[in-house]
A tleap script that builds the chain and sets N, CA, C and O, in Angstrom:
source leaprc.protein.ff14SB
mol = sequence {
  NMET GLY GLY ARG GLU LEU VAL LEU THR PHE
  LYS GLU PHE GLU LEU LEU HIE PHE LEU MET
  ARG ASN GLU GLY LEU VAL LEU SER ARG ASP
  LYS LEU LEU GLU GLU VAL TRP GLY TYR ASP
  TYR GLU GLY GLU THR ARG THR VAL ASP VAL
  HIE ILE ARG SER LEU ARG GLN LYS LEU GLU
  ASP ALA ALA ASP LEU ILE ASP THR VAL ARG
  GLY VAL GLY TYR ARG ILE ARG SER CLEU
}
set mol.1.N position { 0.821 -1.179 0.000 }
set mol.1.CA position { 0.000 0.000 0.000 }
set mol.1.C position { 0.870 1.250 0.000 }
set mol.1.O position { 0.361 2.358 -0.165 }
set mol.2.N position { 2.151 1.086 0.179 }
set mol.2.CA position { 3.057 2.215 0.087 }
set mol.2.C position { 2.842 3.276 1.145 }
set mol.2.O position { 3.127 4.449 0.902 }
set mol.3.N position { 2.345 2.895 2.315 }
set mol.3.CA position { 2.139 3.848 3.387 }
set mol.3.C position { 0.885 4.695 3.239 }
set mol.3.O position { 0.633 5.587 4.049 }
set mol.4.N position { 0.092 4.412 2.195 }
set mol.4.CA position { -1.153 5.159 2.007 }
set mol.4.C position { -2.229 4.658 2.968 }
set mol.4.O position { -2.251 3.493 3.364 }
set mol.5.N position { -3.106 5.570 3.320 }
set mol.5.CA position { -4.247 5.216 4.166 }
set mol.5.C position { -5.227 4.389 3.348 }
set mol.5.O position { -5.521 4.717 2.199 }
set mol.6.N position { -5.728 3.321 3.945 }
set mol.6.CA position { -6.698 2.457 3.291 }
set mol.6.C position { -8.077 2.786 3.847 }
set mol.6.O position { -8.322 2.624 5.042 }
set mol.7.N position { -8.967 3.242 2.992 }
set mol.7.CA position { -10.316 3.609 3.419 }
set mol.7.C position { -11.249 2.434 3.146 }
set mol.7.O position { -11.449 2.036 1.999 }
set mol.8.N position { -11.817 1.885 4.223 }
set mol.8.CA position { -12.711 0.731 4.129 }
set mol.8.C position { -14.060 1.070 4.735 }
set mol.8.O position { -14.169 1.926 5.613 }
set mol.9.N position { -15.090 0.381 4.248 }
set mol.9.CA position { -16.383 0.465 4.920 }
set mol.9.C position { -16.277 -0.334 6.217 }
set mol.9.O position { -15.318 -1.079 6.420 }
set mol.10.N position { -17.250 -0.176 7.076 }
set mol.10.CA position { -17.247 -0.896 8.345 }
set mol.10.C position { -17.218 -2.409 8.120 }
set mol.10.O position { -16.446 -3.117 8.767 }
set mol.11.N position { -18.055 -2.906 7.208 }
set mol.11.CA position { -18.102 -4.355 6.952 }
set mol.11.C position { -16.814 -4.851 6.298 }
set mol.11.O position { -16.351 -5.949 6.608 }
set mol.12.N position { -16.231 -4.061 5.401 }
set mol.12.CA position { -14.947 -4.448 4.806 }
set mol.12.C position { -13.889 -4.579 5.890 }
set mol.12.O position { -13.104 -5.527 5.893 }
set mol.13.N position { -13.874 -3.620 6.812 }
set mol.13.CA position { -12.914 -3.674 7.908 }
set mol.13.C position { -13.146 -4.908 8.770 }
set mol.13.O position { -12.202 -5.629 9.094 }
set mol.14.N position { -14.403 -5.153 9.144 }
set mol.14.CA position { -14.711 -6.329 9.975 }
set mol.14.C position { -14.317 -7.624 9.273 }
set mol.14.O position { -13.777 -8.536 9.900 }
set mol.15.N position { -14.585 -7.703 7.981 }
set mol.15.CA position { -14.249 -8.899 7.212 }
set mol.15.C position { -12.739 -9.104 7.169 }
set mol.15.O position { -12.253 -10.206 7.423 }
set mol.16.N position { -12.005 -8.059 6.851 }
set mol.16.CA position { -10.542 -8.145 6.805 }
set mol.16.C position { -9.982 -8.495 8.177 }
set mol.16.O position { -9.075 -9.320 8.282 }
set mol.17.N position { -10.502 -7.890 9.209 }
set mol.17.CA position { -10.054 -8.158 10.577 }
set mol.17.C position { -10.290 -9.624 10.949 }
set mol.17.O position { -9.413 -10.269 11.522 }
set mol.18.N position { -11.483 -10.151 10.621 }
set mol.18.CA position { -11.785 -11.552 10.935 }
set mol.18.C position { -10.875 -12.497 10.161 }
set mol.18.O position { -10.382 -13.478 10.717 }
set mol.19.N position { -10.651 -12.207 8.888 }
set mol.19.CA position { -9.736 -13.033 8.095 }
set mol.19.C position { -8.334 -13.014 8.700 }
set mol.19.O position { -7.684 -14.055 8.798 }
set mol.20.N position { -7.871 -11.838 9.103 }
set mol.20.CA position { -6.526 -11.718 9.670 }
set mol.20.C position { -6.412 -12.434 11.010 }
set mol.20.O position { -5.372 -13.022 11.307 }
set mol.21.N position { -7.458 -12.394 11.819 }
set mol.21.CA position { -7.437 -13.104 13.102 }
set mol.21.C position { -7.384 -14.613 12.898 }
set mol.21.O position { -6.937 -15.349 13.778 }
set mol.22.N position { -7.840 -15.067 11.740 }
set mol.22.CA position { -7.863 -16.501 11.428 }
set mol.22.C position { -6.905 -16.824 10.285 }
set mol.22.O position { -7.178 -17.681 9.445 }
set mol.23.N position { -5.793 -16.127 10.273 }
set mol.23.CA position { -4.786 -16.259 9.223 }
set mol.23.C position { -4.458 -17.718 8.930 }
set mol.23.O position { -4.173 -18.502 9.835 }
set mol.24.N position { -4.504 -18.063 7.642 }
set mol.24.CA position { -4.152 -19.411 7.210 }
set mol.24.C position { -5.310 -20.395 7.224 }
set mol.24.O position { -5.218 -21.454 6.603 }
set mol.25.N position { -6.396 -20.075 7.917 }
set mol.25.CA position { -7.550 -20.978 7.981 }
set mol.25.C position { -8.519 -20.672 6.847 }
set mol.25.O position { -8.764 -19.510 6.524 }
set mol.26.N position { -9.065 -21.722 6.249 }
set mol.26.CA position { -10.081 -21.545 5.222 }
set mol.26.C position { -11.418 -21.351 5.932 }
set mol.26.O position { -11.844 -22.186 6.730 }
set mol.27.N position { -12.067 -20.233 5.625 }
set mol.27.CA position { -13.337 -19.890 6.252 }
set mol.27.C position { -14.449 -19.937 5.212 }
set mol.27.O position { -14.356 -19.308 4.157 }
set mol.28.N position { -15.488 -20.679 5.517 }
set mol.28.CA position { -16.607 -20.786 4.576 }
set mol.28.C position { -17.366 -19.465 4.521 }
set mol.28.O position { -17.277 -18.635 5.426 }
set mol.29.N position { -18.099 -19.297 3.454 }
set mol.29.CA position { -18.942 -18.112 3.324 }
set mol.29.C position { -19.935 -18.047 4.479 }
set mol.29.O position { -20.180 -16.978 5.039 }
set mol.30.N position { -20.511 -19.209 4.835 }
set mol.30.CA position { -21.468 -19.242 5.946 }
set mol.30.C position { -20.823 -18.803 7.258 }
set mol.30.O position { -21.432 -18.070 8.037 }
set mol.31.N position { -19.600 -19.245 7.500 }
set mol.31.CA position { -18.892 -18.843 8.717 }
set mol.31.C position { -18.620 -17.343 8.709 }
set mol.31.O position { -18.787 -16.676 9.730 }
set mol.32.N position { -18.205 -16.812 7.568 }
set mol.32.CA position { -17.959 -15.373 7.463 }
set mol.32.C position { -19.250 -14.584 7.668 }
set mol.32.O position { -19.252 -13.560 8.351 }
set mol.33.N position { -20.350 -15.058 7.077 }
set mol.33.CA position { -21.641 -14.387 7.284 }
set mol.33.C position { -22.033 -14.409 8.758 }
set mol.33.O position { -22.491 -13.406 9.305 }
set mol.34.N position { -21.849 -15.547 9.383 }
set mol.34.CA position { -22.208 -15.703 10.793 }
set mol.34.C position { -21.391 -14.763 11.684 }
set mol.34.O position { -21.937 -14.090 12.557 }
set mol.35.N position { -20.082 -14.729 11.451 }
set mol.35.CA position { -19.192 -13.965 12.322 }
set mol.35.C position { -19.158 -12.468 12.024 }
set mol.35.O position { -19.052 -11.656 12.942 }
set mol.36.N position { -19.246 -12.104 10.760 }
set mol.36.CA position { -19.107 -10.695 10.381 }
set mol.36.C position { -20.471 -10.002 10.292 }
set mol.36.O position { -20.623 -8.862 10.733 }
set mol.37.N position { -21.453 -10.690 9.725 }
set mol.37.CA position { -22.769 -10.076 9.550 }
set mol.37.C position { -23.717 -10.415 10.685 }
set mol.37.O position { -24.716 -9.722 10.880 }
set mol.38.N position { -23.427 -11.467 11.436 }
set mol.38.CA position { -24.262 -11.829 12.581 }
set mol.38.C position { -25.163 -13.011 12.286 }
set mol.38.O position { -25.465 -13.309 11.131 }
set mol.39.N position { -25.582 -13.669 13.330 }
set mol.39.CA position { -26.391 -14.879 13.234 }
set mol.39.C position { -27.698 -14.660 12.495 }
set mol.39.O position { -28.190 -15.569 11.826 }
set mol.40.N position { -28.263 -13.475 12.605 }
set mol.40.CA position { -29.582 -13.217 12.043 }
set mol.40.C position { -29.548 -12.728 10.601 }
set mol.40.O position { -30.594 -12.422 10.029 }
set mol.41.N position { -28.368 -12.652 10.013 }
set mol.41.CA position { -28.283 -12.144 8.648 }
set mol.41.C position { -28.975 -13.111 7.701 }
set mol.41.O position { -28.676 -14.305 7.692 }
set mol.42.N position { -29.903 -12.589 6.904 }
set mol.42.CA position { -30.682 -13.440 6.003 }
set mol.42.C position { -30.408 -13.167 4.537 }
set mol.42.O position { -31.181 -13.577 3.671 }
set mol.43.N position { -29.312 -12.476 4.252 }
set mol.43.CA position { -28.968 -12.155 2.870 }
set mol.43.C position { -28.318 -13.327 2.166 }
set mol.43.O position { -28.260 -14.441 2.685 }
set mol.44.N position { -27.836 -13.048 0.980 }
set mol.44.CA position { -27.181 -14.046 0.151 }
set mol.44.C position { -25.722 -14.238 0.564 }
set mol.44.O position { -25.081 -13.301 1.041 }
set mol.45.N position { -25.202 -15.442 0.383 }
set mol.45.CA position { -23.786 -15.677 0.653 }
set mol.45.C position { -22.924 -14.928 -0.349 }
set mol.45.O position { -21.728 -14.749 -0.118 }
set mol.46.N position { -23.511 -14.485 -1.461 }
set mol.46.CA position { -22.759 -13.716 -2.456 }
set mol.46.C position { -22.338 -12.364 -1.890 }
set mol.46.O position { -21.437 -11.722 -2.431 }
set mol.47.N position { -22.972 -11.928 -0.820 }
set mol.47.CA position { -22.575 -10.691 -0.139 }
set mol.47.C position { -21.106 -10.763 0.244 }
set mol.47.O position { -20.375 -9.780 0.125 }
set mol.48.N position { -20.681 -11.924 0.700 }
set mol.48.CA position { -19.279 -12.117 1.070 }
set mol.48.C position { -18.399 -11.917 -0.162 }
set mol.48.O position { -17.378 -11.233 -0.092 }
set mol.49.N position { -18.784 -12.504 -1.274 }
set mol.49.CA position { -18.004 -12.396 -2.507 }
set mol.49.C position { -17.857 -10.938 -2.953 }
set mol.49.O position { -16.782 -10.513 -3.375 }
set mol.50.N position { -18.940 -10.191 -2.855 }
set mol.50.CA position { -18.916 -8.778 -3.246 }
set mol.50.C position { -17.952 -7.999 -2.356 }
set mol.50.O position { -17.181 -7.175 -2.848 }
set mol.51.N position { -17.991 -8.254 -1.059 }
set mol.51.CA position { -17.105 -7.556 -0.127 }
set mol.51.C position { -15.644 -7.970 -0.319 }
set mol.51.O position { -14.743 -7.139 -0.206 }
set mol.52.N position { -15.413 -9.241 -0.605 }
set mol.52.CA position { -14.047 -9.713 -0.873 }
set mol.52.C position { -13.509 -9.026 -2.129 }
set mol.52.O position { -12.362 -8.579 -2.148 }
set mol.53.N position { -14.327 -8.941 -3.171 }
set mol.53.CA position { -13.901 -8.285 -4.410 }
set mol.53.C position { -13.544 -6.815 -4.147 }
set mol.53.O position { -12.538 -6.314 -4.649 }
set mol.54.N position { -14.362 -6.145 -3.371 }
set mol.54.CA position { -14.108 -4.749 -3.029 }
set mol.54.C position { -12.817 -4.604 -2.216 }
set mol.54.O position { -12.025 -3.691 -2.450 }
set mol.55.N position { -12.618 -5.510 -1.264 }
set mol.55.CA position { -11.388 -5.494 -0.465 }
set mol.55.C position { -10.160 -5.681 -1.343 }
set mol.55.O position { -9.167 -4.968 -1.195 }
set mol.56.N position { -10.230 -6.634 -2.248 }
set mol.56.CA position { -9.096 -6.887 -3.150 }
set mol.56.C position { -8.763 -5.656 -3.981 }
set mol.56.O position { -7.591 -5.333 -4.177 }
set mol.57.N position { -9.782 -4.974 -4.466 }
set mol.57.CA position { -9.539 -3.763 -5.250 }
set mol.57.C position { -8.835 -2.709 -4.402 }
set mol.57.O position { -7.904 -2.054 -4.871 }
set mol.58.N position { -9.267 -2.548 -3.186 }
set mol.58.CA position { -8.692 -1.532 -2.315 }
set mol.58.C position { -7.296 -1.912 -1.827 }
set mol.58.O position { -6.465 -1.038 -1.580 }
set mol.59.N position { -7.034 -3.219 -1.686 }
set mol.59.CA position { -5.721 -3.680 -1.218 }
set mol.59.C position { -4.660 -3.617 -2.313 }
set mol.59.O position { -3.464 -3.675 -2.027 }
set mol.60.N position { -5.098 -3.498 -3.561 }
set mol.60.CA position { -4.209 -3.384 -4.720 }
set mol.60.C position { -3.142 -4.476 -4.734 }
set mol.60.O position { -3.479 -5.644 -4.926 }
set mol.61.N position { -1.876 -4.138 -4.539 }
set mol.61.CA position { -0.778 -5.112 -4.638 }
set mol.61.C position { -0.867 -6.219 -3.591 }
set mol.61.O position { -0.333 -7.309 -3.799 }
set mol.62.N position { -1.531 -5.955 -2.475 }
set mol.62.CA position { -1.661 -6.955 -1.414 }
set mol.62.C position { -2.904 -7.828 -1.598 }
set mol.62.O position { -3.174 -8.705 -0.778 }
set mol.63.N position { -3.651 -7.593 -2.659 }
set mol.63.CA position { -4.903 -8.320 -2.895 }
set mol.63.C position { -4.703 -9.822 -2.981 }
set mol.63.O position { -5.594 -10.589 -2.617 }
set mol.64.N position { -3.535 -10.251 -3.462 }
set mol.64.CA position { -3.295 -11.689 -3.625 }
set mol.64.C position { -3.083 -12.408 -2.297 }
set mol.64.O position { -2.899 -13.625 -2.282 }
set mol.65.N position { -3.107 -11.683 -1.189 }
set mol.65.CA position { -3.028 -12.326 0.127 }
set mol.65.C position { -4.342 -13.019 0.482 }
set mol.65.O position { -4.365 -13.905 1.336 }
set mol.66.N position { -5.430 -12.621 -0.167 }
set mol.66.CA position { -6.725 -13.258 0.075 }
set mol.66.C position { -6.924 -14.321 -0.995 }
set mol.66.O position { -7.063 -14.020 -2.180 }
set mol.67.N position { -6.935 -15.566 -0.547 }
set mol.67.CA position { -7.120 -16.706 -1.453 }
set mol.67.C position { -8.589 -17.108 -1.505 }
set mol.67.O position { -9.293 -17.084 -0.496 }
set mol.68.N position { -9.032 -17.475 -2.697 }
set mol.68.CA position { -10.339 -18.101 -2.861 }
set mol.68.C position { -10.108 -19.599 -2.861 }
set mol.68.O position { -9.295 -20.105 -3.634 }
set mol.69.N position { -10.809 -20.301 -2.008 }
set mol.69.CA position { -10.736 -21.764 -1.981 }
set mol.69.C position { -12.038 -22.243 -2.615 }
set mol.69.O position { -13.099 -22.251 -1.991 }
set mol.70.N position { -11.917 -22.637 -3.863 }
set mol.70.CA position { -13.082 -22.956 -4.689 }
set mol.70.C position { -14.035 -23.924 -3.985 }
set mol.70.O position { -13.630 -24.973 -3.484 }
set mol.71.N position { -15.306 -23.540 -3.965 }
set mol.71.CA position { -16.346 -24.389 -3.381 }
set mol.71.C position { -16.384 -24.336 -1.861 }
set mol.71.O position { -17.246 -24.971 -1.253 }
set mol.72.N position { -15.471 -23.595 -1.226 }
set mol.72.CA position { -15.431 -23.565 0.239 }
set mol.72.C position { -15.591 -22.137 0.765 }
set mol.72.O position { -16.565 -21.821 1.448 }
set mol.73.N position { -14.627 -21.289 0.439 }
set mol.73.CA position { -14.674 -19.923 0.971 }
set mol.73.C position { -13.368 -19.195 0.722 }
set mol.73.O position { -12.831 -19.220 -0.385 }
set mol.74.N position { -12.864 -18.546 1.758 }
set mol.74.CA position { -11.694 -17.687 1.624 }
set mol.74.C position { -10.740 -17.886 2.791 }
set mol.74.O position { -11.109 -18.378 3.858 }
set mol.75.N position { -9.490 -17.482 2.543 }
set mol.75.CA position { -8.502 -17.445 3.619 }
set mol.75.C position { -7.524 -16.319 3.319 }
set mol.75.O position { -7.343 -15.918 2.169 }
set mol.76.N position { -6.908 -15.826 4.366 }
set mol.76.CA position { -5.838 -14.858 4.178 }
set mol.76.C position { -4.549 -15.607 4.428 }
set mol.76.O position { -4.380 -16.275 5.449 }
set mol.77.N position { -3.640 -15.481 3.470 }
set mol.77.CA position { -2.373 -16.207 3.528 }
set mol.77.C position { -1.446 -15.625 4.577 }
set mol.77.O position { -1.469 -14.425 4.852 }
set mol.78.N position { -0.645 -16.474 5.149 }
set mol.78.CA position { 0.406 -16.032 6.080 }
set mol.78.C position { 1.458 -15.269 5.319 }
set mol.78.O position { 1.787 -15.608 4.182 }
set mol.79.N position { 1.986 -14.239 5.946 }
set mol.79.CA position { 3.032 -13.443 5.307 }
set mol.79.C position { 4.372 -14.139 5.384 }
set mol.79.O position { 5.371 -13.611 4.895 }
savepdb mol mol.pdb
quit
């Protein structure tokens, strides 16, 4: 990021924070919805995908730290 400030929405921040706290673990979309959006969230699991895409765009060169695990979910790679 070159020392630039990263401007995130609240949910983007929560999602990134949860991924970082669980570094290296593959987290399902359902688990991310449960932990980041809350137990009562009744939206689509695609919400996670949209937020991940937005995070990757904002992370620019660091975007490849977020892995998609096909058919399962996402993980943030260890540095």
